[in-house]
C-alpha positions in Angstrom: -4.6 69.9 -101.6 -5.4 66.3 -101.9 -6.2 63.9 -104.7 -9.2 64.5 -106.9 -11.4 62.3 -109.0 -10.0 61.6 -112.4 -12.2 63.6 -114.8 -10.6 62.7 -118.1 -13.2 60.7 -120.1 -10.7 59.5 -122.6 -10.0 56.2 -121.0 -9.1 53.1 -123.0 -10.9 49.8 -122.5 -7.7 48.1 -121.6 -7.2 50.7 -118.8 -10.7 50.1 -117.5 -10.2 46.4 -117.4 -6.9 46.8 -115.6 -8.7 48.9 -113.0 -11.2 46.1 -112.5 -9.3 42.8 -112.4 -11.3 40.5 -110.0 -8.6 38.1 -108.9 -8.9 36.6 -105.5 -5.6 38.0 -104.3 -6.6 41.5 -105.4 -10.1 41.3 -104.1 -8.8 41.0 -100.5 -5.8 43.2 -100.9 -6.9 46.0 -98.7 -7.1 45.7 -94.9 -10.6 47.2 -94.9 -11.9 44.5 -97.3 -10.3 41.7 -95.3 -11.8 43.1 -92.1 -15.3 43.3 -93.7 -15.0 39.7 -95.0 -13.9 38.4 -91.6 -16.9 40.0 -90.0 -19.2 38.6 -92.8 -17.8 35.1 -92.2 -18.7 35.3 -88.5 -22.3 35.9 -89.5 -22.5 33.3 -92.2 -21.3 29.7 -91.9 -18.5 28.5 -94.2 -20.8 26.4 -96.4 -22.9 29.4 -97.2 -20.0 31.8 -97.6 -17.9 29.4 -99.8 -20.8 27.9 -101.8 -19.1 26.3 -104.8 -22.4 26.3 -106.8 -22.6 30.1 -106.6 -19.0 30.8 -107.7 -19.9 30.4 -111.4 -22.7 32.9 -111.1 -20.4 35.3 -109.2 -17.8 34.9 -112.0 -20.4 35.8 -114.6 -21.3 38.9 -112.6 -17.7 39.9 -112.4 -17.4 39.5 -116.2 -20.4 41.7 -116.7 -18.8 44.3 -114.4 -15.7 44.4 -116.6 -17.9 45.5 -119.5 -20.1 47.8 -117.3 -23.2 45.8 -118.2 -25.1 46.5 -115.1 -28.6 45.7 -116.4 -27.3 42.2 -117.2 -26.2 41.9 -113.6 -29.6 42.9 -112.4 -31.2 40.2 -114.6 -28.7 37.5 -113.3 -29.6 38.4 -109.8 -33.3 38.3 -110.5 -32.9 34.8 -111.8 -30.7 33.6 -109.0 -31.4 34.1 -105.3 -29.0 33.9 -102.4 -25.9 35.2 -104.3 -23.4 36.7 -101.8 -23.1 40.1 -103.5 -21.6 41.6 -100.3 -18.2 40.0 -101.0 -18.0 41.2 -104.6 -15.6 44.2 -105.2 -12.6 45.0 -107.2 -9.0 45.7 -106.2 -9.9 49.4 -105.6 -12.6 48.3 -103.1 -15.6 49.2 -105.3 -18.5 47.1 -104.2 -21.7 46.6 -106.2 -23.4 49.4 -104.3 -20.5 51.7 -105.3 -20.8 50.7 -109.0 -24.6 51.0 -109.1 -24.5 54.3 -107.4 -22.0 55.6 -109.9 -23.5 54.3 -113.1 -27.2 53.5 -112.6 -30.4 55.1 -111.5 -32.2 54.9 -108.2 -34.3 51.8 -109.1 -31.1 49.7 -109.7 -29.5 51.0 -106.5 -32.6 50.1 -104.5 -32.6 46.6 -106.0 -29.0 45.9 -105.1 -29.4 47.2 -101.6 -32.6 45.2 -101.1 -30.9 42.1 -102.5 -28.1 42.4 -100.0 -30.6 42.7 -97.2 -32.6 39.7 -98.4 -29.4 37.6 -98.7 -28.6 38.1 -95.0 -32.2 37.2 -94.1 -32.4 36.8 -90.3 -28.7 36.6 -89.8 -27.3 37.9 -86.5 -26.0 41.5 -86.7 -27.8 41.9 -90.0 -28.2 45.6 -89.6 -24.6 46.1 -88.6 -23.3 44.3 -91.6 -25.6 46.2 -94.0 -24.6 49.5 -92.5 -20.9 48.6 -92.9 -21.5 47.5 -96.5 -23.3 50.7 -97.3 -20.6 52.8 -95.7 -17.7 50.7 -96.9 -14.8 52.8 -97.9 -12.7 51.6 -100.9 -9.0 51.7 -101.1 -9.0 55.5 -101.4 -11.6 55.9 -98.7 -14.6 56.7 -100.9 -18.1 55.5 -100.0 -21.1 55.0 -102.2 -22.5 58.4 -100.9 -19.3 60.1 -102.2 -20.0 58.8 -105.7 -23.6 59.8 -105.5 -22.5 63.3 -104.5 -20.1 63.5 -107.4 -22.8 62.3 -109.7 -25.4 64.7 -108.3 -28.3 62.2 -108.2 -30.4 63.6 -105.4 -32.7 60.6 -105.3 -29.8 58.2 -104.7 -28.3 60.5 -102.1 -31.6 60.7 -100.2 -32.1 56.9 -100.4 -28.5 56.2 -99.2 -28.9 58.6 -96.2 -32.3 57.1 -95.3 -30.7 53.7 -95.2 -27.9 54.8 -92.9 -25.1 56.3 -95.1 -22.9 58.6 -93.1 -22.6 62.1 -94.7 -19.6 63.0 -92.5 -17.3 60.2 -93.6 -14.1 61.4 -95.3 -11.6 59.6 -97.5 -8.0 59.1 -96.6 -7.2 62.6 -97.8 -10.0 64.2 -95.8 -12.4 64.8 -98.6 -16.0 64.7 -97.6 -19.2 64.7 -99.6 -19.1 68.5 -100.1 -15.5 68.4 -101.6 -16.6 65.5 -103.9 -19.7 67.4 -105.0 -17.7 70.5 -105.7 -15.3 68.4 -107.9 -18.3 67.1 -109.9 -19.8 70.6 -110.2 -23.0 69.4 -108.5 -24.6 72.3 -106.6 -27.7 70.2 -106.0 -25.6 67.8 -103.8 -24.0 70.7 -102.0 -27.4 72.3 -101.4 -28.9 69.1 -100.1 -26.1 68.5 -97.6 -26.3 72.2 -96.6 -30.0 71.7 -95.8 -29.0 68.8 -93.6 -26.7 71.0 -91.6 -23.4 69.9 -93.0 -20.9 72.7 -92.5 -19.8 74.2 -95.8 -16.5 75.3 -94.2 -15.3 71.8 -93.5 -11.8 71.3 -94.7 -9.7 68.4 -96.0 -6.4 67.4 -94.4 -4.7 70.2 -96.3 -7.1 72.9 -95.4 -9.1 73.0 -98.6 -12.8 73.7 -98.4 -15.4 72.8 -101.0 -15.0 76.3 -102.5 -11.2 75.7 -102.9 -12.0 72.5 -104.9 -14.7 74.1 -107.0 -12.4 77.0 -108.0 -9.5 74.7 -108.6 -11.4 72.5 -111.0 -13.4 75.4 -112.6 -16.8 74.0 -111.3 -18.7 77.2 -112.1 -22.2 76.0 -110.9 -20.7 74.9 -107.6 -18.8 78.2 -107.2 -22.0 80.2 -107.8 -23.7 78.3 -105.0 -20.8 78.4 -102.6 -19.9 82.1 -102.9 -23.5 83.0 -102.2 -23.3 81.0 -98.9 -19.7 81.7 -97.9 -19.6 85.4 -98.3 -17.3 85.9 -95.3 -15.0 82.9 -96.2 -13.8 83.9 -99.7 -10.3 84.6 -98.6 -9.5 81.6 -96.4 -6.2 80.0 -97.4 -5.5 76.3 -97.4 -2.3 74.7 -96.1 -0.3 76.0 -99.1 -1.6 79.5 -98.5 -3.8 79.4 -101.6 -7.1 81.2 -101.5 -10.0 80.2 -103.8 -8.9 83.1 -106.1 -5.4 81.6 -106.4 -6.9 78.3 -107.4 -9.3 79.9 -109.9 -6.4 81.6 -111.6 -4.5 78.3 -111.7 -7.5 76.7 -113.4 -7.5 79.4 -116.0 -11.3 79.9 -115.7 -11.9 83.6 -116.2 -15.6 83.4 -115.3 -14.8 82.0 -111.8 -12.1 84.6 -111.3 -14.6 87.3 -112.2 -17.2 85.9 -109.9 -14.8 85.9 -107.0 -13.6 89.4 -107.7 -17.1 90.7 -107.9 -17.9 89.1 -104.5 -14.9 90.7 -102.8 -12.0 88.2 -103.1 -8.7 89.7 -102.0 -6.6 90.1 -105.2 -3.5 91.0 -103.1 -3.5 87.8 -101.0 -0.1 86.0 -100.8 0.4 82.2 -100.8 3.2 80.4 -99.0 5.5 81.3 -101.9 4.6 85.0 -101.5 2.9 85.1 -104.8 -0.3 87.0 -105.6 -3.0 85.7 -108.0 -1.8 88.2 -110.6 1.7 86.7 -110.5 0.3 83.2 -110.9 -1.7 84.4 -113.9 1.5 85.9 -115.4 3.4 82.7 -114.9 0.7 80.7 -116.6 0.4 83.3 -119.4 -3.3 84.0 -118.6 -2.9 87.6 -119.7 -6.6 88.6 -119.7 -7.0 87.2 -116.2 -3.9 89.1 -115.2 -5.6 92.3 -116.5 -8.7 91.5 -114.4 -6.5 91.2 -111.4 -4.6 94.4 -111.9 -5.3 97.5 -109.8 -8.9 98.5 -110.1 -10.3 102.0 -110.6 -9.2 104.6 -113.1 -11.0 106.7 -115.7 -12.1 103.7 -117.9 -13.9 102.0 -115.0 -15.4 105.2 -113.8 -16.8 106.0 -117.3 -18.0 102.3 -117.6 -15.7 101.8 -120.6 -14.0 98.9 -118.7 -15.9 96.5 -116.6 -15.1 96.9 -112.9 -14.0 93.6 -111.3 -14.9 94.4 -107.7 -17.9 94.5 -105.4 -20.3 97.1 -106.6 -23.4 98.6 -105.0 -25.9 101.0 -106.4 -24.5 104.5 -105.9 -26.0 107.7 -107.2 -22.6 109.4 -107.4 -22.1 109.1 -111.2 -25.7 110.0 -111.8 -25.2 113.2 -109.8 -22.0 113.8 -111.8 -24.0 113.4 -115.0 -26.7 115.9 -113.9 -23.9 118.3 -112.9 -22.2 118.1 -116.3 -25.5 118.3 -118.1 -26.7 121.4 -116.3 -23.2 123.0 -116.3 -22.8 122.7 -120.1 -26.4 123.5 -120.9 -26.4 126.3 -118.4 -23.4 127.8 -120.0 -25.0 127.7 -123.3 -28.2 129.3 -122.0 -26.3 132.0 -120.1 -23.5 133.0 -122.5 -24.5 131.8 -125.9 -28.2 131.8 -126.5 -28.7 135.5 -125.8 -26.3 136.2 -128.6 -28.1 133.9 -131.0 -31.7 134.8 -130.4 -32.2 135.2 -134.2 -31.3 131.6 -134.9 -34.8 130.4 -134.1 -34.6 127.0 -135.8 -31.3 126.0 -134.3 -32.4 127.0 -130.8 -35.7 125.2 -131.2 -33.9 122.0 -132.2 -31.5 122.4 -129.3 -34.4 122.9 -126.8 -36.2 119.8 -128.2 -33.2 117.5 -127.7 -32.5 118.9 -124.3 -36.0 118.3 -123.0 -35.9 114.8 -124.6 -32.6 114.1 -122.9 -33.9 115.0 -119.5 -37.2 113.1 -119.8 -35.7 109.9 -121.2 -32.9 110.0 -118.5 -35.6 110.2 -115.8 -37.5 107.2 -117.3 -34.3 105.1 -117.7 -33.3 105.9 -114.2 -36.6 105.4 -112.4 -38.2 102.7 -114.5 -37.9 99.1 -113.3 -35.6 97.4 -115.8 -37.4 94.1 -115.5 -36.6 92.4 -112.3 -37.4 88.7 -112.3 -39.3 87.6 -109.2 -39.6 84.0 -108.2 -42.2 82.5 -105.9 -41.0 80.2 -103.1 -43.5 77.3 -102.9 -43.8 75.1 -99.8 -44.0 71.4 -100.6 -44.9 68.5 -98.2 -41.4 68.0 -97.1 -41.0 71.6 -96.2 -44.3 71.5 -94.3 -43.0 68.5 -92.3 -39.9 70.6 -91.4 -42.1 73.4 -90.4 -44.1 71.2 -88.0 -40.8 69.8 -86.6 -39.7 73.4 -85.9 -43.0 74.2 -84.2 -42.8 71.1 -82.0 -39.2 72.1 -81.1 -40.4 75.6 -80.3 -43.3 74.4 -78.1 -40.9 72.1 -76.2 -38.6 75.0 -75.6 -41.5 77.1 -74.4 -42.7 74.4 -71.9 -39.2 74.1 -70.5 -38.9 77.8 -70.1 -42.3 78.1 -68.4 -41.4 75.5 -65.7 -40.4 77.2 -62.4 -36.7 77.2 -61.6 -35.5 75.1 -58.6 -33.2 77.9 -57.6 -36.2 80.2 -57.4 -38.1 77.7 -55.1 -35.0 77.5 -52.9 -34.7 81.2 -52.6 -38.4 81.5 -51.7 -38.0 78.9 -49.0 -35.1 80.7 -47.5 -37.0 84.0 -47.5 -39.9 82.4 -45.6 -37.5 81.3 -42.9 -35.6 84.6 -42.6 -38.4 87.1 -43.3 -42.0 87.6 -42.8 -44.6 86.1 -45.1 -45.4 89.4 -46.8 -41.8 90.1 -47.6 -41.3 86.6 -49.0 -44.4 87.0 -51.2 -43.2 90.4 -52.4 -39.8 89.0 -53.2 -41.3 86.0 -54.9 -43.6 88.2 -57.0 -40.7 90.4 -58.1 -38.5 87.4 -59.0 -41.3 85.8 -60.9 -41.9 89.0 -62.9 -38.2 89.3 -63.7 -38.0 85.7 -64.8 -41.2 86.0 -66.9 -39.7 89.0 -68.6 -36.5 87.0 -69.3 -38.6 84.1 -70.5 -40.6 86.3 -72.8 -37.4 87.8 -74.3 -35.9 84.3 -74.6 -39.1 83.0 -76.2 -39.1 85.8 -78.8 -35.4 85.2 -79.6 -36.2 81.5 -80.0 -39.1 82.2 -82.2 -37.0 84.5 -84.3 -34.2 82.0 -84.7 -36.7 79.2 -85.6 -38.4 81.4 -88.1 -35.1 82.3 -89.8 -34.1 78.6 -89.8 -37.5 77.7 -91.2 -37.1 80.2 -94.0 -33.6 78.9 -94.8 -34.9 75.3 -95.0 -37.8 76.3 -97.2 -35.5 78.2 -99.5 -33.0 75.3 -99.7 -35.7 72.8 -100.4 -37.2 74.9 -103.1 -33.7 75.4 -104.5 -33.1 71.7 -104.6 -36.4 71.3 -106.5 -35.2 73.8 -109.0 -31.8 72.1 -109.4 -33.5 68.7 -109.8 -36.0 69.7 -112.5 -34.1 72.3 -114.5 -30.8 73.0 -116.2 -28.4 73.7 -113.4 -26.6 76.5 -115.2 -29.9 78.4 -115.5 -30.5 78.5 -111.7 -29.9 81.8 -109.8 -29.0 80.9 -106.3 -29.4 84.5 -104.9 -32.9 85.0 -106.4 -33.8 81.3 -106.1 -35.4 81.2 -109.6 -35.0 79.6 -113.0 -33.5 82.4 -115.0 -35.6 83.1 -118.2 -33.9 83.4 -121.5 -31.4 86.2 -121.9 -31.7 87.2 -118.3 -28.7 87.6 -115.9 -28.1 88.3 -112.3 -26.8 91.8 -111.8 -24.0 91.9 -109.2 -24.7 95.6 -108.5 -28.5 95.6 -108.3 -28.5 92.1 -106.7 -31.5 91.1 -108.9 -32.0 89.0 -112.0 -32.9 91.3 -114.9 -35.0 90.3 -118.0 -33.2 90.6 -121.3 -30.2 92.0 -119.3 -28.1 94.4 -121.3 -25.7 95.9 -118.7 -25.6 97.9 -115.5 -25.2 101.6 -116.3 -23.8 103.6 -113.4 -24.6 106.9 -115.2 -28.3 106.2 -114.7 -27.7 104.2 -111.5 -29.9 101.4 -112.9 -29.7 98.3 -115.0 -30.7 98.4 -118.6 -33.2 95.6 -119.3 -36.3 94.7 -121.2 -38.5 97.4 -119.5 -36.3 100.5 -119.8 -34.1 99.6 -122.8 -36.1 101.9 -125.1 -35.7 104.8 -122.7 -32.0 104.2 -122.5 -31.6 104.2 -126.3 -33.7 107.4 -126.4 -31.5 108.9 -123.7 -28.2 108.3 -125.5 -29.6 109.4 -128.9 -31.2 112.5 -127.5 -28.0 113.4 -125.6 -25.8 112.8 -128.7 -28.0 115.0 -130.8 -28.1 117.6 -128.0 -24.3 117.7 -127.9 -24.1 118.0 -131.6 -26.5 120.9 -131.7 -24.6 122.4 -128.8 -21.3 122.3 -130.7 -23.1 124.0 -133.6 -24.5 126.8 -131.5 -21.0 127.4 -130.0 -19.5 127.6 -133.5 -22.2 130.1 -134.5 -21.5 132.1 -131.3 -17.8 132.2 -131.9 -18.2 133.3 -135.5 -20.8 136.0 -134.7 -19.8 139.7 -134.4 -21.5 141.8 -131.8 -21.1 144.9 -134.1 -23.0 143.4 -137.0 -25.1 146.2 -138.5 -27.8 143.8 -139.8 -28.7 142.4 -136.5 -27.7 144.9 -133.9 -31.1 146.7 -134.0 -32.9 143.3 -133.3 -30.8 142.2 -130.3 -30.6 144.1 -127.1 -27.2 142.5 -126.2 -25.7 143.8 -129.4 -27.0 147.3 -128.6 -25.7 147.0 -125.1 -22.3 145.8 -126.4 -22.0 148.7 -128.8 -22.4 151.2 -126.0 -19.4 149.8 -124.1 -15.9 151.1 -124.3 -13.4 149.4 -126.5 -11.4 148.1 -123.6 -14.6 146.5 -122.1 -15.5 145.1 -125.4 -12.1 143.4 -125.6 -12.5 141.9 -122.2 -15.9 140.6 -123.1 -14.5 139.0 -126.2 -11.8 137.3 -124.2 -14.4 135.9 -121.7 -16.5 134.8 -124.7 -13.7 132.7 -126.2 -12.7 131.3 -122.8 -16.2 130.2 -121.9 -16.8 128.9 -125.4 -13.6 127.0 -125.3 -14.3 125.3 -121.9 -17.8 124.3 -123.0 -16.5 123.1 -126.4 -13.7 121.0 -124.9 -16.1 119.5 -122.3 -18.8 118.7 -124.9 -16.3 117.5 -127.5 -14.6 115.1 -125.1 -17.8 113.4 -124.1 -19.1 113.7 -127.6 -16.4 111.4 -128.9 -16.9 108.8 -126.1 -20.6 109.0 -126.5 -20.4 108.5 -130.2 -18.6 105.2 -129.6 -21.3 104.2 -127.1 -24.1 105.1 -129.6 -22.4 103.1 -132.4 -22.1 100.0 -130.2 -25.6 100.3 -128.8 -27.2 100.9 -132.2 -25.4 98.0 -133.7 -26.8 95.8 -130.8 -30.2 97.4 -131.3 -30.5 96.4 -135.0 -29.1 92.9 -134.2 -31.5 92.2 -131.4 -28.5 91.6 -129.2 -27.6 92.8 -125.8 -24.3 94.2 -124.6 -23.8 91.1 -122.3 -24.4 88.8 -125.3 -22.0 90.7 -127.4 -19.4 90.4 -124.6 -19.9 86.6 -124.5 -19.4 86.4 -128.2 -16.0 88.0 -127.8 -15.3 85.4 -125.0 -16.1 82.6 -127.5 -13.7 84.0 -130.0 -10.9 84.0 -127.5 -10.8 87.5 -126.1 -11.2 85.9 -122.6 -9.5 82.7 -121.6 -12.0 79.8 -121.1 -11.5 76.7 -119.1 -11.0 74.3 -122.0 -9.5 71.7 -119.7 -5.9 72.3 -120.6 -5.0 74.7 -117.8 -6.9 72.7 -115.1 -5.6 69.3 -116.3 -2.0 70.5 -116.4 -2.2 71.9 -112.9 -4.1 68.9 -111.8 -1.4 66.6 -112.9 1.2 68.8 -111.0 -0.8 68.7 -107.8 -1.6 65.0 -108.0 2.1 64.3 -108.1 2.3 65.8 -104.6 -0.4 63.4 -103.4 0.5 60.4 -101.3 -1.3 58.1 -103.7 -0.1 57.1 -107.2 -3.3 55.9 -108.7 -6.2 58.1 -109.5 -9.7 57.1 -108.5 -11.7 55.0 -111.0 -11.1 56.7 -114.3 -14.5 55.4 -115.6 -16.0 58.3 -113.7 -17.3 60.7 -116.2 -19.3 63.9 -115.8 -21.5 64.0 -118.9 -23.9 66.4 -117.1 -21.0 68.8 -116.6 -20.1 68.6 -120.3 -23.6 69.2 -121.3 -23.9 72.2 -118.9 -20.7 73.6 -120.5 -22.2 73.2 -124.0 -25.4 74.8 -122.9 -23.6 77.7 -121.3 -21.8 78.4 -124.6 -25.0 78.6 -126.5 -25.9 82.3 -126.8 -29.6 83.2 -127.2 -30.3 86.2 -129.3 -32.1 87.1 -132.5 -31.0 87.1 -136.1 -27.6 88.5 -136.8 -28.8 90.4 -139.8 -29.3 94.1 -139.2 -33.0 95.0 -139.5 -35.6 97.4 -138.2 -37.5 94.4 -137.0 -34.8 93.6 -134.5 -34.9 97.2 -133.3 -38.7 96.8 -132.7 -38.1 93.5 -130.8 -35.5 95.1 -128.6 -37.5 98.3 -127.8 -41.1 97.0 -127.7 -41.6 93.3 -128.1 -39.1 92.0 -125.6 -40.7 93.8 -122.6 -44.0 92.0 -123.5 -42.7 88.6 -124.5 -43.8 86.0 -122.0 -40.8 83.8 -122.7 -38.6 86.3 -120.9 -40.8 86.3 -117.8 -40.2 84.2 -114.7 -39.7 80.5 -115.7 -41.4 78.1 -113.2 -39.7 74.8 -112.5 -40.0 72.2 -115.2 -41.3 69.0 -113.8 -39.5 66.0 -115.2 -39.3 62.4 -114.1 -36.3 61.7 -116.2 -33.0 61.5 -114.4 -29.9 62.6 -116.2 -27.4 59.8 -116.8 -24.1 60.2 -115.0 
């Protein structure tokens, strides 16, 4: 893959100054710059182009650029008109429009662009020069739009495109705006270009898509968007045979690896060196990632002890298994044990109570909506305009379809010559009916396609609005909503769940705010039922059918006493076999269920979900995180293979990416101290708390700084 933006913010002032030396020889070092200056000289006369009186001002501007004092530059330009800012750039080919796009807001970008237009005034080929300045590619082939995409400033992106920026331009390594946005972890940029029709599957010169770059650099927000739109392209290999999963493993980002596996990435894919992702994880000593990539299945995943890292759909299989085990064990107790213990009224009453409680709570946990978060797609003015455009396009298509075909007229004419008038009319009528039928079918297909396209545009525009006004890490692409606190998108249910705990295959449902109390009741009732069941089996085994004290009160004892000794021995053997099978079955699940109850009760009294508990273990190092070391080390290795020796301007920083990473590491849950109040919050209050409901977009006029 090709060279990426330098993302290390630790850059010395000396290094920045070396990157931005504005000597005359360096300024015109690149062929592209010389060509642009030559064209500019043709438009402007030499006196204007080489105005000695303006050189001092230009020198002041260059000095301010060295210190990144862009507001001072704006003030200088406001006080001095007719400064040729079109010929100001550094040795890397960064013009003022590049710099302003990268470091400033939309107002400063508009000022610089308008200043350049005003400077040319009524010069010949003014529009051509402005377009070339706007789409000017620096030494590495990056335009201002590339930088805006990396920065994720949608206002600047829209403005540049409205003024003529080309979204399909690539740098010298074939990177387009999608690749750059993926490097900057800016899903809003990717979403906007997607709405413009830019193909997400476009590759660079080494076969890498935007998804490859997002996985390689651990850009989780970009990955979340791209995997939702490129479901059938997850296993495409680049020129080195590396799939997105290979690159995610190389980056060391376990969350990206998990996302790809849950969406169906091929864990057995081989690169050009015949290595699987698991082998790459082993080489880089990412042992936890290696465990995720190992063969799936097994008893632990089946029992939901180990999280399955593969595509999952709701399946009632395990629920049916649970019902079978429940009715088998309880049926055996009812059939073989209870008749012999009819005098243990208290024990049998307690057993029946917990059995009924288990079944009822299981039904509620299974059938109750766990708390799906539903967003509302709103249509704004821009979306309305797109709808009108689609309607106009649809009407034009319909008018073209309704026009009679020339071939039909020709056929009718020939029929009039060769046949009688009646035959010609009949043939014409039949052909017209046939064409009308085809037109109606074609019209319906066109309407359906336009309707689908219209819905896609509406969804993308709404998603852009969400990205623009909210924390990017809190946006769910699949549900197109702002996720409330403590919610999460379930990869099995394909829904965002309020106060998401986990997806339980044994109840074939998620455990969330609305059914959490029923789930807790279910596991507690079942634990108590198994405990009482073991007690009844123990009493059954220790009981004697020939007991003189109880034989007259129990018909089965009387029946047993009338049997022959050989038959009594056979019944005793059957008694111990059945009791042993039921005991082993209940005891096995009783141990596992006890562990589950302990974990869930601990979470209950901490007001903490299973998912939040899992993330705490991630923070303490149980799962490798993308702390930058793995990605940076690999990045340096791959950059050595690049044809260029210098990285792109190291002053590029992604503070928004850093803040998103910090926000992502902040877990939201109640007090850590065990209390009954936390249990009340988890079982009762959370389902009624409005802060866990759907969160509408937060309108904000403030733009995040790059």
